[in-house]
C-alpha positions as CSV (number, residue, x, y, z in Angstrom):
1,X,0.0,0.0,0.0
2,X,1.4,3.4,-1.0
3,X,1.5,6.4,1.3
4,X,-0.9,8.2,-0.9
5,X,-3.5,5.4,-0.8
6,X,-3.1,5.2,3.0
7,X,-3.6,9.0,3.3
8,X,-6.7,8.8,1.1
9,X,-8.2,6.0,3.3
10,X,-7.5,7.9,6.5
11,X,-9.0,11.0,5.0
12,X,-12.4,9.3,4.8
13,X,-12.0,6.9,7.7
14,X,-11.5,9.4,10.5
15,X,-14.5,11.7,9.7
16,X,-16.5,8.5,9.1
17,X,-15.6,7.3,12.6
18,X,-16.7,10.5,14.2
19,X,-20.0,10.6,12.2
20,X,-20.8,7.0,13.3
21,X,-20.0,7.9,16.9
22,X,-22.3,10.9,16.7
23,X,-25.1,8.8,15.3
24,X,-24.7,6.2,18.0
25,X,-24.8,8.9,20.7
26,X,-27.9,10.5,19.2
27,X,-29.6,7.1,19.0
28,X,-28.7,6.3,22.6
29,X,-30.1,9.6,23.7
30,X,-33.3,9.0,21.8
31,X,-33.7,5.6,23.5
32,X,-32.7,7.1,26.8
33,X,-29.7,4.8,27.3
34,X,-26.3,5.7,28.6
35,X,-23.8,4.3,26.1
36,X,-20.8,6.5,26.2
37,X,-19.0,8.1,29.1
38,X,-17.0,11.2,28.2
39,X,-13.8,10.0,30.0
40,X,-13.9,6.7,28.2
41,X,-14.3,8.4,24.8
42,X,-11.4,10.9,25.5
43,X,-9.2,8.0,26.6
44,X,-9.9,5.9,23.5
45,X,-9.2,8.8,21.2
46,X,-6.0,9.6,23.1
47,X,-4.8,6.0,22.8
48,X,-5.5,6.1,19.1
49,X,-3.5,9.3,18.6
50,X,-0.7,7.9,20.8
51,X,-0.6,4.7,18.6
52,X,-0.3,6.8,15.5
53,X,2.5,8.9,17.0
54,X,4.5,5.8,18.0
55,X,4.1,4.3,14.5
56,X,5.4,7.5,12.9
57,X,8.4,7.6,15.4
58,X,9.2,4.0,14.7
59,X,9.2,4.6,11.0
60,X,11.4,7.7,11.4
61,X,13.8,5.6,13.6
62,X,14.0,2.9,11.0
63,X,14.7,5.4,8.3
64,X,17.4,7.0,10.5
65,X,19.1,3.7,11.0
66,X,19.4,3.1,7.2
67,X,20.3,6.6,6.3
């Protein structure tokens, strides 16, 4: 998979994730159910961001070793 293809996939995947989360929260409110807790949501997003940062740093490190 090329970087351009991965960037295009992420371009649509990230907003799609937030749209689906918003739909789920709206449906839960309409059904009067407590599905999400704010602290859990923030934690999950933070872990996802951290995972991406570690991936980028690992790639930069591997490029630095070969350069």
